[in-house]
C-alpha positions in Angstrom: -38.7 56.9 -73.4 -42.2 56.1 -75.4 -44.4 53.9 -73.0 -45.0 51.6 -75.9 -41.3 51.0 -76.9 -40.6 50.2 -72.9 -43.4 47.9 -72.6 -42.2 45.9 -75.6 -38.5 46.3 -74.6 -39.3 44.5 -71.1 -41.8 41.8 -72.7 -39.0 40.9 -75.2 -36.5 40.8 -72.8 -38.3 38.3 -70.5 -39.3 36.3 -73.7 -35.6 36.1 -74.3 -34.8 35.1 -70.9 -37.4 32.5 -70.6 -36.6 30.9 -74.0 -32.9 30.8 -73.3 -33.8 29.2 -69.6 -35.5 26.6 -71.3 -33.2 25.7 -74.1 -30.3 25.5 -71.5 -32.6 23.3 -69.1 -32.8 21.1 -72.3 -29.2 21.6 -72.9 -28.8 20.0 -69.5 -31.2 17.2 -70.2 -28.3 15.9 -72.6 -25.8 16.7 -70.2 -26.4 15.1 -67.0 -28.6 12.0 -68.3 -25.1 10.3 -68.9 -24.3 10.5 -65.1 -27.7 9.4 -64.4 -27.6 6.3 -66.7 -23.9 5.3 -65.4 -25.0 2.6 -62.8 -27.3 0.9 -65.7 -24.6 1.0 -68.2 -21.8 -0.5 -65.7 -24.3 -3.3 -65.0 -26.0 -3.8 -68.4 -22.9 -3.3 -70.5 -19.9 -4.1 -68.2 -18.5 -0.6 -68.4 -16.0 0.1 -66.0 -15.8 3.0 -63.3 -12.6 4.1 -65.2 -13.7 4.0 -68.6 -17.0 6.0 -67.5 -14.9 8.4 -65.6 -12.4 9.1 -68.4 -15.4 9.9 -70.8 -16.8 12.4 -68.4 -13.3 13.8 -68.0 -12.6 14.2 -71.6 -16.0 15.6 -72.2 -15.4 18.5 -69.7 -11.7 18.9 -71.3 -13.6 19.2 -74.9 -16.2 21.2 -73.5 -14.1 23.8 -72.1 -12.0 24.0 -75.5 -15.3 24.3 -77.6 -16.7 27.3 -75.8 -13.5 29.0 -76.5 -14.0 28.4 -80.3 -17.7 28.9 -80.0 -17.2 32.1 -77.9 -15.1 33.6 -80.9 -18.0 32.5 -83.2 -20.9 34.2 -81.0 -19.1 37.5 -81.6 -18.9 37.3 -85.4 -21.8 35.1 -86.1 -25.7 34.6 -85.3 -26.2 33.4 -81.6 -29.6 32.0 -82.2 -28.4 29.6 -85.0 -25.1 28.7 -83.0 -27.1 27.5 -79.7 -30.1 25.9 -81.7 -27.6 24.1 -83.7 -25.7 22.5 -81.1 -28.7 21.3 -79.2 -30.2 19.8 -82.4 -26.8 17.9 -82.9 -26.7 16.7 -79.2 -30.0 15.1 -79.7 -28.7 13.2 -82.6 -25.6 12.1 -80.7 -27.8 11.2 -77.8 -29.7 9.1 -80.4 -26.9 7.3 -81.7 -25.7 6.6 -78.0 -28.8 5.1 -77.1 -29.2 2.6 -80.3 -25.2 2.1 -80.7 -25.7 -1.6 -79.5 -27.9 -2.3 -82.4 -24.7 -1.5 -84.8 -23.4 -4.8 -83.7 -24.0 -6.4 -87.2 -21.9 -4.1 -88.5 -19.1 -3.9 -86.1 -17.8 -6.4 -83.3 -19.8 -4.2 -80.3 -21.1 -7.2 -77.9 -19.7 -10.3 -76.8 -21.4 -13.6 -76.4 -22.5 -12.5 -72.8 -24.0 -9.2 -74.6 -21.4 -6.9 -72.8 -19.3 -4.2 -74.4 -16.4 -4.9 -76.4 -13.6 -2.2 -76.7 -15.2 -1.2 -79.9 -18.4 -0.4 -78.1 -16.6 1.3 -75.6 -14.8 3.3 -77.8 -17.9 4.3 -79.7 -19.7 5.5 -76.9 -17.0 7.3 -75.5 -16.3 9.2 -78.8 -20.0 10.2 -79.1 -20.0 11.4 -75.4 -16.5 13.5 -76.4 -18.4 14.9 -79.3 -21.2 15.8 -77.2 -18.9 17.9 -75.0 -18.1 20.0 -78.0 -21.6 20.4 -79.4 -22.3 21.6 -75.6 -20.0 24.4 -76.0 -22.1 25.9 -78.5 -24.6 27.1 -75.5 -23.1 29.2 -73.1 -21.1 31.4 -74.8 -24.0 32.6 -77.4 -26.2 32.9 -74.3 -24.1 35.0 -72.5 -23.6 37.4 -75.5 -27.1 37.4 -75.9 -27.8 38.3 -72.5 -25.2 41.3 -72.7 -27.0 42.6 -75.7 -30.8 42.2 -74.2 -29.9 43.3 -70.6 -28.3 46.5 -69.4 -25.2 46.3 -67.3 -27.0 47.6 -64.2 -29.5 44.6 -64.0 -27.1 42.2 -65.9 -26.1 40.4 -62.9 -29.9 39.8 -61.5 -31.2 38.6 -64.7 -28.3 36.3 -65.7 -28.2 34.9 -62.2 -32.0 34.1 -63.0 -31.2 32.3 -65.9 -28.3 30.5 -64.2 -31.0 28.7 -62.1 -31.5 26.7 -65.4 -28.4 24.6 -64.7 -29.7 23.0 -61.3 -33.3 23.1 -62.7 -32.2 20.9 -65.7 -30.1 18.5 -63.8 -32.4 18.0 -61.1 -35.3 17.1 -63.4 -33.0 15.0 -65.8 -31.7 12.9 -63.0 -35.3 12.6 -61.4 -36.5 11.4 -64.8 -33.9 9.1 -65.5 -34.3 7.4 -61.9 -37.7 7.2 -62.6 -37.3 5.4 -66.1 -34.5 2.9 -64.8 -36.6 2.2 -61.5 -39.8 1.5 -64.0 -38.2 -0.5 -66.7 -35.3 -1.9 -65.0 -31.3 -1.3 -65.8 -31.7 -2.8 -69.2 -33.6 0.1 -70.3 -30.4 2.3 -69.9 -31.3 3.6 -73.6 -34.5 5.4 -72.4 -32.1 8.0 -70.5 -30.9 8.9 -73.8 -34.0 8.9 -76.4 -36.4 10.4 -73.8 -34.6 13.6 -73.1 -33.3 14.1 -76.6 -37.2 13.8 -77.8 -38.0 16.6 -75.2 -34.6 18.7 -76.1 -35.3 18.6 -79.7 -38.5 20.5 -79.4 -36.3 22.9 -77.2 -33.9 23.5 -80.2 -37.0 24.4 -82.4 -38.3 27.1 -79.8 -35.1 28.8 -79.7 -34.3 28.8 -83.4 -37.7 30.1 -84.0 -38.5 32.4 -81.3 -35.0 34.4 -80.3 -33.6 37.4 -81.8 -29.9 38.1 -81.2 -30.3 41.6 -79.9 -33.0 44.5 -79.7 -32.1 46.2 -83.0 -33.7 42.9 -84.8 -36.6 43.7 -83.4 -36.7 47.5 -84.3 -35.8 48.5 -80.6 -32.9 50.6 -79.6 -29.5 49.2 -78.4 -29.2 48.3 -74.6 -26.9 51.4 -74.4 -29.4 53.6 -75.9 -32.2 52.0 -73.6 -29.9 52.4 -70.7 -29.4 56.3 -71.2 -33.2 56.9 -72.1 -34.1 55.1 -68.8 -31.7 57.3 -67.0 -29.7 54.4 -65.4 -26.2 55.5 -65.9 -23.6 54.2 -67.9 -23.8 57.2 -70.2 -20.1 56.6 -71.1 -21.1 53.9 -73.6 -23.6 55.9 -75.4 -21.8 58.4 -77.9 -23.3 60.9 -80.0 -22.8 61.4 -83.7 -22.4 64.7 -85.1 -25.9 65.3 -85.9 -26.9 64.6 -82.7 -28.4 61.0 -83.1 -27.2 58.3 -80.8 -25.4 55.3 -81.9 -23.8 52.1 -80.5 -19.9 53.1 -80.8 -18.6 49.6 -80.1 -21.2 47.8 -82.2 -21.1 49.8 -85.2 -17.2 50.7 -85.4 -15.8 47.3 -85.2 -15.2 44.9 -87.9 -12.5 42.5 -89.6 -8.9 43.6 -88.4 -10.0 46.1 -85.7 -12.4 43.5 -84.3 -9.4 41.3 -83.5 -7.6 43.9 -82.2 -10.3 44.8 -80.1 -10.9 41.1 -79.1 -7.3 40.7 -78.1 -6.9 43.7 -75.9 -10.2 43.1 -74.2 -9.8 39.5 -73.6 -6.7 38.0 -74.0 -4.5 40.8 -72.9 -7.1 41.9 -70.0 -5.9 41.2 -66.5 -9.3 41.1 -65.1 -10.4 38.4 -67.6 -7.5 36.6 -66.7 -7.9 37.0 -63.0 -11.8 35.9 -63.4 -10.7 32.5 -65.4 -8.2 31.7 -62.7 -10.8 32.1 -60.1 -13.5 30.4 -62.0 -11.2 27.4 -62.2 -11.2 27.3 -58.5 -14.8 27.6 -58.3 -15.5 24.9 -60.3 -13.1 22.6 -58.3 -15.5 22.5 -55.6 -18.7 22.8 -57.7 -17.8 19.7 -59.2 -16.5 18.0 -55.8 -19.7 18.2 -54.9 -21.9 17.5 -58.0 -19.9 14.8 -59.4 -18.4 13.1 -56.1 -21.3 14.1 -53.8 -22.8 10.8 -53.6 -19.6 9.1 -53.4 -18.2 10.7 -50.2 -21.5 10.9 -48.5 -21.6 7.0 -48.6 -18.0 6.3 -48.7 -16.8 8.7 -46.1 -19.9 9.7 -44.3 -21.7 6.5 -44.2 -24.8 7.5 -45.7 -27.0 5.2 -47.5 -27.7 5.8 -51.3 -30.9 7.1 -51.2 -30.2 9.8 -48.6 -26.8 10.6 -50.0 -28.7 11.2 -53.7 -31.3 13.1 -52.0 -28.9 15.6 -50.2 -26.9 16.4 -53.7 -30.3 16.8 -55.3 -31.5 19.2 -52.7 -28.1 21.0 -53.3 -28.9 21.5 -56.6 -32.4 22.4 -56.5 -32.5 24.5 -53.6 -28.9 25.6 -52.7 -28.3 26.3 -56.3 -30.9 28.1 -57.3 -31.4 30.3 -54.3 -28.1 31.1 -54.5 -27.8 32.3 -57.9 -30.7 34.5 -57.4 -29.5 36.0 -54.3 -26.0 36.7 -55.7 -27.5 38.5 -58.6 -29.9 40.6 -56.4 -26.7 41.5 -54.0 -24.6 42.5 -57.0 -27.1 44.8 -58.6 -29.0 46.4 -55.4 -26.0 46.4 -52.6 -22.8 46.7 -54.9 -24.1 48.3 -58.0 -22.9 45.7 -60.4 -19.7 45.0 -58.9 -19.9 41.3 -59.3 -16.3 40.4 -58.0 -17.1 41.8 -54.7 -20.4 39.3 -54.6 -18.4 36.5 -56.0 -15.5 37.0 -53.5 -17.8 36.9 -50.4 -19.8 33.7 -51.9 -16.6 32.0 -52.8 -15.2 32.4 -49.1 -18.7 31.2 -47.6 -18.6 28.0 -49.6 -15.0 27.2 -48.7 -16.1 27.9 -44.9 -19.4 25.6 -45.6 -17.2 23.0 -47.2 -14.7 23.0 -44.4 -17.4 22.8 -41.9 -18.7 19.7 -43.6 -15.5 18.3 -43.8 -15.1 18.8 -39.6 -18.2 17.5 -38.7 -17.6 14.9 -36.4 -18.7 11.1 -37.0 -21.8 10.2 -35.3 -23.3 13.6 -35.7 -27.1 13.6 -37.3 -27.2 13.5 -40.7 -29.0 16.8 -41.2 -25.6 18.7 -40.0 -24.0 17.3 -43.3 -27.0 18.2 -45.4 -27.0 21.7 -44.2 -23.1 22.3 -44.8 -23.3 20.6 -48.5 -26.6 22.6 -49.5 -25.1 26.0 -47.7 -21.8 25.3 -50.0 -23.7 24.7 -53.1 -25.8 27.9 -52.2 -22.5 29.8 -52.1 -20.8 28.1 -55.1 -23.4 28.9 -57.5 -23.2 32.5 -57.0 -19.7 32.9 -58.4 -20.5 30.0 -60.9 -23.4 32.5 -62.1 -21.4 35.8 -61.7 -18.1 35.0 -63.1 -19.9 34.6 -66.4 -21.7 37.9 -65.9 -18.0 39.7 -65.0 -16.5 38.3 -68.4 -19.3 39.9 -70.4 -19.0 43.3 -68.0 -15.3 43.6 -68.5 -14.9 42.5 -71.8 -18.1 44.4 -73.0 -21.1 43.1 -74.9 -18.8 43.0 -78.1 -16.6 40.6 -77.0 -18.5 38.9 -74.2 -18.4 35.6 -76.2 -14.8 35.4 -76.4 -14.3 36.1 -73.0 -16.7 33.6 -71.7 -15.4 31.2 -74.1 -11.9 31.9 -72.7 -13.0 31.5 -68.9 -14.3 28.5 -70.1 -11.4 26.9 -70.7 -10.4 27.2 -67.0 -13.8 26.3 -65.5 -13.7 22.8 -67.2 -10.0 22.4 -67.0 -10.8 22.3 -63.3 -12.2 18.5 -64.5 -8.4 17.6 -64.3 -8.2 17.9 -60.6 -11.9 17.3 -59.8 -12.0 14.0 -62.3 -8.7 12.4 -62.3 -7.2 13.8 -59.6 -9.7 13.3 -57.1 -10.1 9.8 -58.4 -6.2 8.9 -58.1 -6.4 10.4 -54.6 -9.5 8.4 -53.5 -7.9 5.5 -55.0 -4.5 5.9 -53.2 -4.5 4.3 -49.4 -2.1 7.1 -48.8 -4.8 10.0 -49.1 -8.4 9.2 -49.3 -11.4 11.2 -48.9 -9.3 13.6 -46.5 -7.0 14.7 -49.2 -9.8 15.6 -51.6 -11.4 17.9 -49.1 -8.2 19.6 -48.3 -7.2 20.3 -52.0 -10.9 21.4 -52.8 -10.7 23.7 -49.8 -7.3 25.1 -50.6 -8.7 26.0 -54.2 -11.5 27.8 -52.6 -9.2 29.9 -50.4 -7.0 30.7 -53.7 -10.4 31.8 -55.5 -11.2 34.1 -52.6 -7.6 35.6 -52.2 -7.9 36.5 -56.3 -11.5 37.9 -56.4 -11.0 39.9 -53.2 -7.6 41.6 -54.7 -10.2 42.9 -57.5 -12.5 44.6 -54.6 -11.8 48.2 -55.7 -11.8 47.3 -59.7 -14.6 49.5 -62.0 -17.9 47.6 -62.6 -16.9 47.1 -66.0 -14.9 47.4 -68.9 -16.6 49.9 -71.3 -14.7 53.1 -70.4 -11.5 50.9 -71.2 -13.3 50.2 -74.4 -14.0 53.6 -75.4 -10.3 54.2 -74.8 -9.1 51.2 -77.0 -11.6 51.9 -79.9 -10.2 55.8 -79.7 -6.5 54.1 -80.1 -7.5 51.6 -83.2 
């Protein structure tokens, strides 16, 4: 390969990766700001935990369905436009939530004491549910773009680096909103929406003006050609034409009815995609148990003060989450030769063991042991959380990666039914409590481990299957 072409390829790969990270961090600014603002909205507007919890659950379900819809769109239209538009729309929604009480003159939104009426509850709830839909415009096109820019032999490492944006975005916005509320008081809860929206808008502009959907848009060879020219393997996806020139067989031969049939067989009728999706459901039960309920069970079950509990949950994101995704990606590419499901099986089992250890730590033990168990569990759970998205791209191939990740997203955020309303019911029921929550979460962890372990001997990707399907269409 020409040295200048390779240099340009590598430079644009890293540029794409960094911009996608910045963009998704901005998305998280407008996703976790609501959770950070909950105590202030509860105190200032009088919103109840049931109302706020319902918003979160419905937001998650709509988000999962949106990932399915936008995954299909990402395989057909511009990924850059889709994800940029989603972030811009989320900025608008955040501003509407910020100023929603100001609409009191047009509608009856506040009572005589300045508390929220049902009208304001429905307005904020509807806007947050809508925010769930536009956030579904982010991950599927990002996953598809990553599959177009990075070779299958390096995709796990690169996407795991990108996946750190989840934890970075959540950690930064929680810290930012915490500072705003401590500095200006709970009555300034709307700052938790307007400030992140102002920052995120610049992220939308950067993505729209700086990203390219694929290397071909920059005058570079496709990722399959690049893979062959760098002698990294995977020659089965690089097909020679009669004149001896190379072509991306999958990208150039699919459109219309053939594309629909291809996606149907590579995604909806693909047993690996189903297994990955069900496993991801189990992974997300544990992830959301820590992320959404961590401060609650650390204060109520372990008896920690709120400052210590919040610090442990933040550390689980910024330390455990970031390190876990990077280590899992490195292990996949370097030790398991891009077999993402093997790493995911080991890490899911590790997360389950650590969460079990947390549950069994006796009362009176030093808080550091509980902190270590939670951070370790987050370290392991963010491995499969990142890699199972890579698995969808690998087994569905880059041409159907958006649809596969969208389909998987329904299962991921369907987990909020268990981790949200389900766990809320268990905790409030005197016959169950937190012990029942831990048992259910551990059970799902074991189920996910078994499913992933059963795929240990599976091929590393679905490109050979894709070529066979293409020859039959």
